[in-house]
C-alpha positions in Angstrom: -65.2 -74.9 -46.7 -65.2 -71.7 -44.7 -63.8 -72.8 -41.4 -60.3 -73.6 -42.7 -60.0 -70.5 -44.9 -57.5 -67.8 -44.0 -56.3 -64.9 -46.1 -52.5 -64.9 -46.5 -51.7 -61.6 -48.2 -48.1 -61.1 -49.4 -46.1 -58.1 -48.2 -46.0 -56.8 -51.8 -48.4 -57.5 -54.7 -49.0 -55.7 -58.0 -51.8 -56.5 -60.4 -49.3 -56.7 -63.2 -48.0 -59.9 -61.6 -51.1 -61.7 -62.9 -49.4 -61.8 -66.4 -45.8 -62.1 -65.2 -44.8 -65.7 -65.3 -41.6 -67.6 -65.0 -40.1 -70.7 -66.6 -42.2 -72.7 -69.0 -45.3 -70.8 -68.0 -44.0 -67.8 -70.0 -44.7 -69.8 -73.2 -48.3 -70.5 -72.4 -51.0 -68.7 -74.4 -52.2 -65.7 -72.4 -54.5 -64.0 -75.0 -56.3 -65.0 -78.2 -57.8 -61.9 -79.9 -60.2 -61.7 -82.9 -59.7 -58.4 -84.7 -62.1 -56.2 -86.7 -61.5 -58.4 -89.8 -62.1 -61.7 -88.0 -58.4 -62.6 -87.9 -57.0 -64.4 -84.8 -53.9 -63.2 -83.0 -52.3 -65.2 -80.2 -50.0 -63.8 -77.5 -47.9 -65.8 -75.0 -47.5 -64.6 -71.4 -43.9 -63.7 -72.4 -45.1 -61.5 -75.2 -47.8 -59.9 -73.1 -45.4 -59.2 -70.2 -42.7 -57.8 -72.5 -45.2 -55.6 -74.3 -46.4 -54.2 -70.9 -42.7 -53.7 -69.8 -42.0 -51.8 -73.0 -45.1 -49.6 -72.8 -44.4 -49.0 -69.1 -41.0 -47.6 -70.1 -42.6 -45.4 -72.7 -45.1 -44.1 -70.1 -42.2 -43.3 -67.7 -40.4 -41.5 -70.5 -43.6 -39.5 -71.0 -43.2 -38.2 -67.5 -45.7 -40.4 -65.6 -44.9 -41.3 -62.0 -46.2 -43.8 -59.4 -49.6 -42.6 -58.2 -50.6 -40.8 -61.4 -53.9 -41.7 -63.0 -54.0 -43.0 -66.6 -57.4 -43.1 -68.4 -57.8 -46.0 -70.8 -60.4 -45.9 -73.6 -60.4 -49.0 -75.9 -62.7 -51.8 -77.0 -61.6 -55.3 -76.0 -58.1 -55.7 -77.5 -54.5 -56.6 -76.7 -53.7 -52.9 -76.5 -56.2 -52.4 -73.7 -54.8 -55.4 -71.7 -51.2 -54.2 -72.2 -52.2 -50.7 -71.2 -53.7 -52.0 -68.0 -50.7 -54.1 -67.2 -48.2 -51.3 -68.0 -50.2 -48.8 -65.9 -50.0 -51.1 -62.8 -46.5 -52.1 -63.5 -45.1 -48.5 -63.0 -47.3 -47.9 -60.0 -50.0 -45.8 -61.7 -53.7 -46.1 -61.3 -55.9 -47.2 -64.3 -59.1 -45.3 -65.0 -61.0 -47.5 -67.5 -63.5 -45.7 -69.7 -66.3 -47.3 -71.7 -66.3 -46.5 -75.4 -70.1 -46.1 -74.9 -69.9 -43.3 -72.4 -71.8 -40.2 -73.2 -69.9 -36.9 -73.5 -70.9 -35.6 -70.0 -70.1 -38.9 -68.3 -66.7 -39.1 -70.0 -65.9 -35.5 -69.2 -66.8 -36.0 -65.6 -64.6 -39.1 -65.3 -61.6 -37.5 -66.8 -61.9 -34.3 -64.7 -62.9 -36.0 -61.5 -60.2 -38.6 -61.7 -57.5 -35.9 -62.2 -56.1 -38.1 -64.9 -52.5 -37.3 -65.9 -52.7 -39.1 -69.2 -55.1 -40.8 -71.7 -54.4 -43.9 -73.7 -57.0 -44.3 -76.4 -57.7 -46.3 -79.5 -57.5 -44.2 -82.6 -60.8 -45.6 -83.9 -62.7 -44.1 -80.9 -60.7 -40.9 -80.5 -63.0 -38.8 -82.7 -66.0 -39.5 -80.5 -64.1 -38.6 -77.3 -61.9 -35.7 -78.5 -64.2 -32.9 -77.2 -64.3 -34.0 -73.5 -60.7 -34.9 -73.7 -59.8 -31.4 -74.9 -61.9 -29.9 -72.2 -60.1 -32.0 -69.6 -56.8 -30.5 -70.7 -54.7 -33.6 -69.9 -51.0 -33.2 -69.6 -50.4 -36.3 -71.8 -52.4 -37.9 -74.6 -51.3 -41.1 -76.2 -53.2 -42.5 -79.2 -52.8 -46.1 -80.1 -53.7 -47.8 -83.4 -55.2 -51.3 -83.3 -53.7 -52.3 -86.6 -51.8 -49.7 -88.6 -50.2 -46.3 -88.1 -53.1 -44.4 -89.6 -53.6 -41.8 -86.9 -52.7 -38.3 -88.1 -54.0 -36.3 -85.1 -52.1 -33.8 -83.0 -51.4 -36.0 -80.0 -48.5 -38.3 -79.3 -48.8 -41.5 -81.3 -47.5 -44.8 -80.0 -48.1 -46.8 -83.2 -49.2 -50.4 -83.6 -49.1 -53.1 -80.9 -46.5 -55.1 -82.8 -44.0 -52.2 -82.5 -44.2 -52.3 -78.7 -43.7 -56.1 -78.6 -40.3 -55.7 -80.4 -39.3 -52.7 -78.4 -36.0 -52.9 -76.5 -37.3 -50.7 -73.7 -38.3 -52.3 -70.4 -39.6 -51.4 -67.0 -39.7 -53.2 -63.7 -42.8 -54.0 -61.7 -43.1 -51.6 -58.8 -43.3 -53.4 -55.5 -46.7 -52.0 -54.4 -48.4 -53.2 -51.2 -51.6 -55.2 -51.6 -53.7 -52.4 -50.1 -52.4 -49.7 -52.3 -54.8 -48.2 -54.9 -54.7 -49.7 -58.4 -57.8 -48.8 -60.3 -60.6 -46.2 -60.3 -63.9 -47.5 -61.8 -66.7 -45.1 -62.3 -70.2 -46.2 -61.5 -73.5 -44.4 -60.7 -74.3 -43.8 -57.1 -77.7 -43.2 -55.6 -77.2 -39.5 -55.8 -77.0 -39.6 -59.5 -73.4 -38.4 -59.8 -70.9 -41.1 -61.0 -68.6 -42.0 -58.2 -65.0 -43.1 -58.7 -64.6 -46.4 -56.9 -61.0 -46.9 -55.8 -59.9 -50.5 -55.7 -56.7 -51.9 -54.5 -54.2 -54.5 -55.9 -55.6 -57.0 -53.4 -59.0 -56.8 -55.1 -57.9 -59.5 -57.4 -56.7 -61.7 -54.6 -60.1 -61.3 -52.8 -61.9 -62.2 -56.0 -60.1 -65.5 -56.7 -62.1 -67.8 -54.4 -65.3 -66.7 -56.1 -63.7 -67.1 -59.5 -62.5 -70.6 -58.7 -66.0 -71.5 -57.3 -68.2 -70.2 -60.2 -65.9 -71.5 -62.9 -65.1 -74.8 -61.1 -61.3 -74.1 -61.4 -59.6 -75.9 -58.5 -56.0 -76.9 -58.9 -53.2 -76.1 -61.4 -54.7 -78.4 -64.0 -57.4 -75.8 -64.8 -56.0 -73.5 -67.5 -59.3 -72.4 -69.0 -60.2 -70.4 -72.0 -62.4 -67.5 -70.8 -64.4 -64.9 -72.7 -66.9 -62.3 -71.7 -68.9 -60.1 -74.0 -68.8 -57.3 -71.4 -66.6 -54.3 -72.1 -63.3 -54.3 -70.3 -64.3 -51.0 -68.6 -66.2 -52.5 -65.7 -65.1 -54.3 -62.5 -67.2 -57.3 -63.5 -65.4 -58.0 -66.8 -61.9 -57.2 -65.6 -62.1 -59.0 -62.2 -64.6 -61.7 -62.9 -62.9 -62.8 -66.1 -59.8 -61.2 -67.4 -57.3 -60.8 -64.5 -58.3 -63.9 -62.5 -57.8 -66.0 -65.7 -54.3 -64.6 -66.2 -53.5 -65.1 -62.5 -54.5 -68.8 -62.9 -52.5 -69.3 -66.0 -55.4 -69.6 -68.4 -56.2 -67.9 -71.7 -58.3 -64.8 -72.1 -60.3 -64.6 -75.4 -61.1 -61.1 -76.6 -62.9 -59.6 -79.6 -63.4 -56.1 -80.9 -67.1 -55.2 -80.8 -68.3 -51.9 -82.3 -72.0 -52.3 -81.7 -74.5 -54.0 -79.5 -74.4 -57.7 -78.4 -74.9 -60.1 -81.3 -76.0 -63.5 -80.0 -75.2 -65.4 -83.2 -71.7 -63.8 -83.3 -71.2 -64.7 -79.7 -71.9 -68.4 -80.4 -69.6 -68.4 -83.3 -66.8 -67.0 -81.2 -67.4 -69.4 -78.4 -67.2 -72.3 -80.9 -64.3 -71.0 -82.9 -62.0 -70.4 -80.0 -63.0 -73.4 -77.9 -64.0 -71.2 -75.0 -64.5 -73.4 -71.9 -65.7 -70.8 -69.4 -67.6 -67.6 -69.9 -68.8 -64.7 -67.8 -72.1 -63.8 -69.5 -74.3 -61.0 -68.3 -77.8 -62.4 -67.7 -79.3 -60.3 -70.5 -76.8 -61.8 -73.0 -77.8 -65.3 -72.0 -81.5 -64.4 -72.4 -80.8 -63.0 -75.9 -79.0 -66.2 -76.9 -82.0 -68.2 -76.0 -84.5 -65.8 -77.7 -82.6 -65.1 -80.9 -80.6 -68.2 -81.8 -81.1 -72.0 -82.0 -77.8 -73.4 -80.6 -77.3 -77.0 -79.5 -74.8 -78.7 -77.2 -72.9 -80.0 -80.3 -72.1 -76.4 -81.3 -70.3 -75.7 -78.1 -68.3 -78.8 -77.3 -65.7 -76.9 -75.3 -68.0 -74.8 -73.2 -68.6 -76.3 -69.7 -69.5 -73.5 -67.3 -71.1 -70.1 -67.7 -71.3 -67.6 -64.8 -74.1 -65.1 -65.0 -74.3 -61.9 -63.1 -75.5 -58.4 -63.2 -79.1 -59.3 -62.4 -81.0 -62.5 -61.7 -81.2 -64.9 -64.6 -84.8 -66.1 -65.1 -85.1 -69.7 -64.1 -86.5 -70.8 -67.5 -83.4 -69.4 -69.2 -81.1 -71.2 -66.8 -83.0 -74.4 -67.2 -82.9 -74.1 -71.0 -79.1 -73.4 -71.1 -78.3 -76.3 -68.9 -80.6 -78.7 -70.8 -80.0 -77.6 -74.4 -76.3 -76.6 -74.2 -75.3 -79.2 -71.7 -73.5 -76.7 -69.6 -73.4 -75.6 -65.9 -74.8 -72.2 -65.2 -73.6 -70.6 -62.0 -74.9 -67.3 -60.8 -72.9 -64.9 -58.6 -73.3 -61.6 -56.8 -71.0 -58.8 -56.2 -70.5 -55.0 -56.6 -67.7 -52.8 -57.9 -67.2 -51.8 -54.2 -67.1 -55.4 -53.0 -66.9 -58.2 -55.6 -67.5 -62.0 -55.6 -69.1 -62.4 -52.2 -71.9 -64.9 -53.0 -72.7 -67.4 -55.7 -73.2 -70.8 -57.0 -70.6 -73.6 -57.2 -72.5 -76.7 -58.5 -69.4 -78.9 -58.2 -69.5 -78.4 -54.4 -73.2 -77.8 -53.7 -76.5 -77.7 -55.7 -78.0 -74.5 -56.9 -81.5 -73.5 -55.6 -84.1 -71.9 -57.9 -84.2 -68.1 -57.5 -81.2 -68.1 -55.2 -77.9 -66.3 -55.8 -76.0 -69.1 -54.1 -74.0 -69.3 -50.9 -71.4 -67.0 -49.3 -68.0 -67.8 -50.9 -65.0 -68.9 -48.9 -63.0 -66.2 -47.3 -65.8 -63.7 -47.0 -67.4 -62.8 -43.6 -70.8 -61.8 -45.1 -74.1 -61.5 -43.3 -77.7 -60.5 -43.7 -78.3 -57.8 -41.1 -81.3 -55.9 -39.7 -81.3 -52.2 -38.8 -79.6 -52.9 -35.5 -76.8 -54.8 -37.3 -78.0 -58.1 -36.0 -78.3 -61.2 -38.2 -81.9 -61.7 -39.3 -83.9 -64.8 -38.7 -83.8 -67.3 -41.6 -86.3 -66.2 -44.3 -86.4 -62.6 -43.1 -85.2 -59.7 -45.2 -82.1 -57.8 -44.3 -79.2 -55.9 -45.9 -76.2 -57.8 -47.3 -73.2 -56.7 -45.3 -69.5 -57.5 -45.5 -66.8 -57.4 -42.7 -64.8 -54.3 -43.4 -61.3 -55.9 -43.4 -62.2 -58.1 -46.4 -59.5 -57.8 -49.2 -62.2 -57.5 -51.8 -63.6 -54.2 -50.3 -62.9 -50.9 -52.0 -60.6 -48.3 -50.6 -63.3 -45.6 -50.9 -65.0 -43.2 -53.3 -62.5 -40.9 -54.8 -62.7 -37.4 -53.3 -65.9 -38.3 -51.3 -65.0 -39.2 -47.8 -68.6 -38.6 -46.6 -70.1 -41.0 -49.1 -67.5 -43.6 -48.2 -68.2 -43.4 -44.5 -71.9 -43.7 -45.2 -71.3 -47.2 -46.5 -70.0 -48.4 -43.2 -71.6 -49.0 -39.8 -69.4 -50.4 -37.1 -67.3 -53.1 -38.6 -69.6 -53.7 -41.6 -69.7 -52.5 -45.1 -73.4 -52.1 -46.1 -74.1 -53.0 -49.7 -77.5 -51.3 -50.0 -78.9 -54.6 -51.4 -81.6 -56.5 -49.5 -81.7 -60.3 -49.3 -83.0 -63.4 -47.4 -80.8 -66.1 -46.0 -82.4 -69.5 -45.6 -81.5 -72.3 -43.1 -79.3 -74.0 -45.7 -77.2 -70.9 -46.2 -78.6 -69.8 -49.6 -79.1 -66.1 -50.3 -82.0 -64.8 -52.3 -82.0 -61.2 -53.6 -84.9 -59.1 -52.4 -84.3 -55.7 -54.0 -82.5 -52.5 -53.3 -82.5 -50.5 -50.1 -82.6 -47.4 -52.4 -84.3 -47.0 -55.7 -81.4 -47.9 -58.0 -82.4 -49.5 -61.3 -80.5 -52.6 -62.4 -81.0 -52.9 -66.2 -79.0 -55.4 -68.4 -76.4 -55.6 -65.6 -75.9 -51.8 -65.4 -76.7 -49.9 -62.2 -78.6 -46.8 -63.2 -79.5 -43.9 -60.9 -83.0 -42.6 -61.6 -81.8 -39.2 -60.3 -79.1 -39.0 -63.0 -81.5 -39.8 -65.8 -84.1 -37.4 -64.4 -81.5 -34.6 -64.2 -80.5 -35.3 -67.9 -84.1 -35.2 -69.0 -84.8 -31.9 -67.2 -82.0 -30.3 -69.0 -83.9 -30.7 -72.3 -85.7 -27.4 -73.1 -89.0 -29.2 -73.6 -89.1 -30.9 -70.1 -90.3 -29.3 -67.0 -90.1 -32.3 -64.7 -89.4 -36.0 -64.9 -89.8 -39.2 -62.9 -87.7 -42.2 -63.7 -88.0 -45.8 -62.4 -87.3 -49.4 -63.1 -90.1 -51.8 -64.3 -89.7 -55.5 -64.2 -88.5 -56.9 -67.6 -87.9 -60.6 -68.5 -84.9 -59.8 -70.7 -83.2 -56.9 -68.9 -84.1 -57.5 -65.3 -85.6 -54.0 -65.3 -86.3 -51.6 -68.1 -85.8 -47.9 -67.6 -89.2 -46.0 -67.8 -89.5 -42.2 -67.7 -92.5 -40.0 -67.2 -92.1 -36.4 -68.3 -94.1 -33.2 -67.8 -93.5 -30.8 -70.6 -92.9 -27.1 -70.5 -95.8 -24.9 -71.6 -95.7 -23.2 -75.0 -92.9 -25.4 -76.3 -93.3 -26.7 -79.9 -92.8 -30.5 -80.1 -91.3 -32.2 -83.2 -94.7 -33.6 -84.1 -96.3 -30.1 -84.1 -93.4 -28.8 -86.2 -93.9 -31.7 -88.7 -90.5 -33.0 -88.1 -89.5 -36.7 -88.8 -88.5 -37.6 -85.2 -90.8 -37.8 -82.3 -90.4 -36.0 -79.0 -89.6 -39.4 -77.3 -86.9 -40.0 -79.9 -85.4 -36.6 -79.3 -85.4 -37.1 -75.5 -83.9 -40.5 -75.7 -81.1 -39.1 -77.9 -80.7 -36.2 -75.5 -80.0 -38.6 -72.6 -77.9 -41.0 -74.7 -75.6 -38.1 -75.7 -75.1 -37.1 -72.1 -75.1 -40.4 -70.1 -74.6 -43.1 -72.7 -77.0 -45.8 -74.2 -77.1 -48.0 -71.0 -78.8 -45.1 -69.1 -81.2 -44.2 -71.8 -84.9 -44.8 -71.0 -86.5 -47.6 -72.9 -89.9 -45.9 -72.6 -90.9 -42.3 -72.3 -94.4 -41.2 -71.6 -95.7 -37.6 -71.5 -97.9 -36.7 -68.5 -100.6 -34.1 -68.9 -102.1 -34.5 -65.4 -99.5 -36.2 -63.3 -100.2 -37.7 -59.9 -98.6 -35.5 -57.2 -97.8 -35.8 -53.5 -99.2 -33.4 -50.9 -96.1 -31.2 -51.3 -96.6 -31.0 -55.1 -93.9 -33.4 -56.1 -94.4 -36.1 -58.7 -95.8 -39.1 -56.9 -93.3 -41.8 -57.8 -95.1 -44.3 -55.6 -98.1 -44.1 -57.8 -96.1 -44.0 -61.1 -93.9 -46.9 -60.0 -95.9 -49.1 -57.6 -93.9 -51.9 -56.0 
């Protein structure tokens, strides 16, 4: 499977080509969307491509040029997909922003990316207006999901339907595969969110993994694919959305204004005959715990790919038994996606394993001398540096980029074991990064946020094993002296509630501690620092 594989990258390639079809393929259904009111909307590849062409023309008229960065802040929606395609189409870089981002994280992403413009859904604009104003963007474009209800001061593009019928058009810029296309922000080990710059060829490099984990080999596989993950992350966009378009399938999307709802997810899977789904492991766990589905409820669903963290074996066994589906697990990073995973149509899965190395990727488990480890020994997952799935670098941080490489290898920072049959088993992080519900959370970032609270003198944050989330975020805090706590002031909220809200406002809900414990006599190292080894024993 690996021996005969060679990458054949074209001279030019643009991510917008994933939705640009010719002939009869233009009439295939590219997107099915469920709006806030439960109504279904269908869009062909021709409609999606024409809408992106029209929006691209409007963006050019607004003064945007190839190489400019365009920030995008929407829930799952046709508008967001069209905004992505239009951005790539005119040679600009997309900067996707989660609607769940805290004010500080959002402000950092806007400022650090040097975004020239923001496209945002009118329904989320109020919550992002302050950091947007602080960023002083040259262009702000606000888009309504349904009606022209926006009455704010910024330029208004109107409803999606108006762009579909527009007589404007723009050509797809002939970018090279290795030119930058998207900047995805994620937390690094230093605690400061890094801008991961990925190239147009990132999609090409991901396709072998996509075909393996979804069992999509050949032109006859035009699958309906849905993920509950926000379209602000590399996983959702490049494990589900863009590969599905590239393969001529149908993307299913749904506006979600709150947390994951297992019952609603099942209803959506059934209603829209979803055949493939990228499901964060936490979501699959919640479906098992909070619903009672059966195979008859999901006749169309055949394969689910789980990622983000290891899916507990009992959950995987339950899903395959009760839902009569195949569950494949896969491993990748924003910096280097779709390297390792299951493909049960080609080889059996092994309990607790992440699968095998996917075709096209020269991946190895290396020791500190960059030599392959013996079978069963722990080493670091590494990827050969010419791989098309590898990132171009961290935006504005050459030093951090160079630290990821040693010789001809990109070092992931993840530890694993490789057995004699070629199966890879995750063994932890080379650093102390927390992986909770699929999100990579820097303890340093959470500690820094907690220490900015007036009541906190010091904090230690770590990950504790959790069946549902993989890890839960736990914080120990040392309080300032002579500071009145909410309980002492007879207030309704607790100190822990206030501190959680403090972190949530700054970093977002996915980085908020699940538990906070106040330390009166904390363990310390010889140098007086909080003893994290005692607080978080391995």
